[in-house]
C-alpha positions in Angstrom: 233.0 184.4 19.9 232.8 185.0 16.3 233.8 182.5 12.9 236.8 180.5 12.5 240.0 180.0 14.6 240.8 177.3 15.2 239.8 175.8 11.6 240.1 178.6 9.5 241.6 178.0 5.7 245.1 178.7 5.8 245.2 179.3 9.6 248.9 178.4 11.3 247.4 178.4 14.4 228.0 166.7 21.2 226.0 169.0 23.6 229.1 170.2 25.7 240.4 180.7 18.5 247.1 180.9 19.7 249.3 180.0 22.6 251.4 183.0 21.7 248.5 184.9 21.6 246.9 185.2 25.0 246.6 188.6 24.9 243.6 188.3 23.2 241.4 186.0 24.6 238.6 187.2 25.1 238.0 185.8 28.8 240.4 186.2 31.5 239.6 183.4 34.8 239.5 185.9 38.4 241.1 183.5 40.9 241.1 184.9 44.3 242.4 184.4 47.3 239.4 182.7 48.7 239.4 179.7 45.9 242.6 178.3 47.9 240.1 177.4 50.8 240.7 173.5 49.6 244.3 173.8 48.4 246.1 174.9 45.6 244.0 174.1 42.3 245.6 171.9 39.2 246.0 173.7 36.0 246.7 171.7 32.7 246.8 173.8 29.7 247.7 172.7 25.8 247.6 174.6 22.3 244.4 173.3 20.4 241.2 175.0 18.6 243.8 177.6 17.7 244.1 179.1 20.9 245.7 178.4 25.0 243.1 175.8 26.4 243.4 175.9 30.0 241.6 173.5 32.3 241.8 174.3 35.9 240.2 172.2 38.6 239.9 173.3 42.3 238.8 169.9 43.6 240.9 167.0 45.7 238.7 163.8 43.6 240.6 164.5 40.5 240.0 160.7 38.8 243.4 159.4 37.7 244.4 160.5 34.0 241.5 162.7 34.1 243.4 165.7 32.5 244.6 163.4 29.6 241.3 162.3 28.7 239.6 165.4 28.6 242.4 167.2 26.0 242.6 163.5 24.2 238.5 164.5 23.6 239.5 168.2 22.6 241.7 166.9 20.3 239.7 164.3 19.1 237.5 167.2 17.9 239.6 169.0 16.7 241.2 166.4 14.6 237.7 165.7 13.1 236.6 168.9 12.1 239.4 171.3 11.4 239.9 172.7 8.2 243.6 173.9 8.3 245.5 172.3 5.4 248.5 173.3 6.7 248.0 170.7 9.5 245.7 168.3 8.2 245.4 166.2 4.8 242.3 165.1 5.6 239.1 166.0 8.2 235.8 165.2 7.9 234.7 169.0 7.5 238.2 169.0 4.7 236.1 166.0 3.2 232.4 167.7 3.0 234.1 170.9 1.8 236.1 169.1 -1.0 233.1 167.0 -2.2 230.9 170.1 -2.4 228.7 169.6 -5.4 229.4 166.1 -5.9 228.2 163.7 -3.1 227.5 163.3 0.5 230.0 162.7 2.9 229.3 160.5 6.1 230.7 161.7 9.2 231.3 161.1 13.3 228.4 162.0 15.3 230.4 164.9 16.9 230.6 166.4 13.4 227.4 165.7 12.3 225.4 167.3 15.8 227.9 170.2 15.4 226.8 170.8 11.9 223.0 170.0 12.8 223.7 172.7 15.6 225.2 175.4 13.1 222.3 175.2 11.1 220.2 175.3 13.9 221.6 178.2 15.0 221.4 179.7 11.6 217.9 179.9 11.3 217.6 181.3 15.1 220.2 184.1 14.2 218.5 184.6 10.8 221.4 183.4 8.8 223.8 185.9 10.8 225.6 183.0 12.0 226.3 180.8 8.8 228.6 178.1 9.0 229.0 177.7 5.2 231.1 181.2 5.5 234.3 179.3 4.6 234.7 181.0 1.3 234.6 184.7 2.7 237.3 183.3 4.8 239.4 181.7 2.3 238.6 185.3 0.2 239.9 187.6 3.1 242.5 185.3 4.6 242.2 187.2 8.1 245.4 185.8 10.1 246.9 184.2 7.3 250.0 185.4 5.0 247.4 186.0 2.3 245.3 188.4 3.6 244.0 190.7 1.7 241.2 193.7 1.0 239.1 192.3 -1.7 236.6 194.4 -4.4 233.3 194.7 -4.0 232.4 192.2 -6.8 234.5 189.2 -5.3 232.8 189.7 -2.1 229.2 189.5 -3.6 229.9 186.7 -6.3 231.6 185.0 -3.0 228.9 185.6 -0.5 226.8 184.1 -3.2 228.1 180.4 -2.3 227.0 181.2 1.3 223.8 179.8 2.1 223.9 177.3 5.4 220.4 176.4 4.2 222.4 174.9 1.4 223.6 171.9 3.6 221.6 168.4 3.3 222.0 166.3 6.1 220.9 162.9 6.4 220.4 161.1 9.5 220.5 157.9 8.0 224.0 157.6 7.4 225.1 160.6 9.0 226.2 162.0 6.0 226.2 165.7 5.0 226.4 167.0 1.4 227.3 170.9 -0.1 224.6 171.5 -2.9 226.9 173.8 -4.8 230.3 173.2 -6.2 232.6 175.8 -4.0 230.8 175.8 -0.9 232.3 175.0 1.9 232.0 174.6 6.0 233.5 176.8 8.9 232.2 175.5 12.1 235.0 177.7 14.3 232.2 180.0 15.5 231.0 176.9 17.2 233.1 173.8 17.7 235.1 175.3 20.0 231.8 175.6 22.3 231.0 172.2 21.8 234.3 170.6 23.0 233.6 173.3 26.2 230.5 171.8 26.6 232.0 167.8 25.9 234.9 168.6 28.8 232.0 169.8 31.3 229.9 167.2 30.3 233.0 164.7 31.6 233.8 166.4 34.2 230.0 165.9 35.5 230.7 162.1 35.1 234.0 162.0 37.3 231.7 163.8 39.7 233.7 167.1 39.7 232.2 170.2 41.3 234.6 172.9 41.5 236.3 173.8 38.0 237.5 176.7 35.2 237.2 175.5 31.6 238.5 178.6 29.7 239.4 177.7 25.7 240.2 180.9 24.8 237.6 183.0 25.2 234.4 180.2 25.4 234.3 179.3 29.2 232.2 177.0 31.5 232.4 177.5 35.0 231.5 174.2 37.2 229.8 174.5 40.4 231.5 177.3 42.9 234.5 178.2 44.1 235.7 176.2 46.9 234.4 179.1 49.1 231.2 178.6 48.1 231.3 181.7 46.0 230.6 182.1 42.4 233.1 182.1 40.1 234.1 186.1 39.2 234.8 185.8 35.3 236.8 188.7 33.6 235.8 190.0 30.3 238.6 191.4 28.2 238.5 195.2 27.3 238.0 195.7 23.9 241.0 196.9 23.3 242.7 193.7 23.4 245.3 195.4 26.1 246.4 191.8 28.0 244.5 192.1 31.6 243.3 195.4 30.7 239.3 194.2 31.7 236.3 196.0 30.6 233.8 193.9 33.5 233.9 191.0 35.4 231.1 188.6 36.0 229.7 186.4 38.8 228.9 182.9 37.3 228.4 179.3 38.6 227.7 176.5 36.3 226.7 178.1 33.0 228.9 179.1 29.7 229.8 182.9 29.0 231.4 183.3 25.4 232.5 186.8 24.1 233.1 188.1 20.7 234.4 190.9 19.3 236.6 192.0 16.5 240.0 192.5 18.7 240.8 188.8 18.8 241.7 188.6 14.2 242.4 191.3 12.4 244.4 193.0 10.0 245.1 196.8 9.2 245.2 198.1 5.6 245.2 201.8 4.5 244.1 202.7 8.0 241.2 200.4 8.1 240.9 197.7 10.1 239.2 194.6 8.8 238.2 191.8 11.1 237.0 187.8 11.6 232.9 188.5 12.1 232.0 188.6 8.7 228.5 189.9 7.5 227.2 187.2 4.7 225.3 189.9 3.4 227.8 192.1 2.3 230.9 189.3 1.7 232.5 191.9 4.3 233.6 192.5 8.2 230.6 193.6 9.9 230.3 196.8 10.7 228.2 198.7 13.4 228.6 200.3 16.7 229.4 197.3 18.6 233.0 196.7 20.1 232.1 193.2 21.9 229.2 190.9 23.0 229.2 188.8 26.0 226.6 185.9 26.2 225.9 183.6 28.7 223.8 180.3 29.1 223.3 176.7 30.0 225.8 175.3 27.4 228.7 177.0 25.1 227.5 175.7 22.1 225.1 178.0 21.6 226.4 180.8 23.3 229.7 180.4 20.7 227.1 180.5 18.2 224.9 183.2 19.4 227.6 185.6 20.6 228.9 185.6 16.4 225.4 186.1 15.4 224.3 188.8 17.8 227.9 190.5 17.2 226.9 190.7 13.1 223.3 191.6 13.3 224.2 194.8 16.1 222.6 196.2 18.9 219.1 196.4 18.1 218.7 193.2 16.5 221.2 191.3 19.0 219.3 192.3 22.2 215.8 191.4 20.9 217.0 188.4 19.8 218.8 187.2 22.8 216.0 188.3 24.8 213.7 186.5 23.0 215.6 183.1 24.0 215.2 181.3 27.1 218.1 180.8 29.4 220.7 183.3 27.6 221.8 186.5 28.5 224.0 189.0 27.3 226.0 192.4 27.6 226.7 194.4 24.6 229.7 196.7 24.5 229.8 199.6 22.0 232.1 202.3 20.4 231.0 205.5 22.5 231.7 203.5 25.9 228.2 201.7 26.9 227.8 197.9 28.0 224.2 197.2 28.1 223.0 194.1 30.1 220.1 192.1 29.8 217.8 192.1 33.1 219.0 188.3 34.0 222.7 189.6 34.1 222.5 193.1 34.9 223.2 192.4 38.6 226.0 190.2 38.1 228.3 192.8 36.1 230.9 194.6 37.7 232.0 197.5 35.1 236.0 197.3 35.4 236.6 199.9 32.8 236.9 204.1 33.1 235.4 204.6 29.8 232.6 202.0 30.3 229.1 202.5 31.6 227.1 200.3 32.4 223.4 200.4 31.2 220.1 198.5 31.4 219.3 197.1 28.1 215.5 198.3 28.9 216.9 201.5 27.8 217.8 200.5 24.5 215.7 202.3 22.3 214.2 198.6 19.5 211.7 200.1 16.9 
C-alpha cells in the first residue's frame, strides 16, 4: 500500500492512508446477502491512520467494549509512530528523526518492532521499500499545501539521505538511532498493516470467528462469512473511481493489501506525481504498473511488500513475490493485464472490462 499515509510530514490527514477520501480506498468490502444469516453485522468506523478505519464483526459473541478496545489500540499505535507535525508535537518516531545524527532514542516495543520489520523488508525488497524515505516525502510534499516538483539536483541530494541500512537498533534498551543528520523514518508503508494485525490478534483472543478489518486498503479477513463461504473482497479499479472494481478476490484468514499511484498524487503540467517513491532516483516510481495487491498471512509484511513490489516493477516484483513462502500477488498493468501468481489465480474474478486475467507464468522474466 505504498509510503506514508497517516504519518507523512505535513499531512492533514507487534505482529498484527481520509475519511473523506473513501473513493481512494484500495479495498471495497463486498457483503452479500449470504452474510446476513447470523443477523445484521456490527460495524464501527473511525478516522485513524489517515483513513477511514472500519471494523465489521459478523459474530454474535462480541465481548462488551470490544470495538472501543480495538480502536484504542489503533490510536495507541498512531500516537507512537505518527510524524504528522500538524497534529503531534511529539511522538516516538518524531523524536528519532529530530535526534538523527545526534543520539539514540528509546522507544516502545510497538515502534521498535515496526522499525525492525521495516529494516527486514528493506532487505527482502533490496531497498525498494525503505522506511527512511521521510526526506523525500518532505521534499515533494505530496498531499500537503507544499507539493512541488523538485529539480534533479534536489532529488539526488535528498535521496542520499535514504538508506535503511543506516538505522541502528539496540535491543538492550529498545533504542533507535539514525546515523546522519537530516535522515528521517516514515513507517506509513508498514505501520498500518501492523495495526491491522494487532486487531486480528485481539479478535482471536476474544474468540471472534467472522469479521473484516479494513483500514483504507490494508485488510484482514477473519474466518469466513456466517454462511461458511469465503469473503469476497473487491479490489479498487486503478482509475480510483469510487466503487469501480478491478477484481474480486475470495479470501479467508489472511491479509490483503493493495498499493497504487491513484491513492495520493498531484498533477503539474500534464504530469502526475504519486507518493510511491523510487529511492534510487528520488522521484515517484515510473513503470508499467497501475496497482499491486498482495495476500499473505499477516498485513505487516503484505503492506511493505505491496509497496516494494510496485516500485520494483512487474518482472522484478513478480520474481520477488514468487520467491517468498505464503505470499501471493496480482499485478495490474497500464495495458490492461492482471497477472496473478499461481496460489491466487483461481481466487480472482476480473470485474473491469478493460482488464484481462493472465497467469503470472506468462511474464517473460530475464
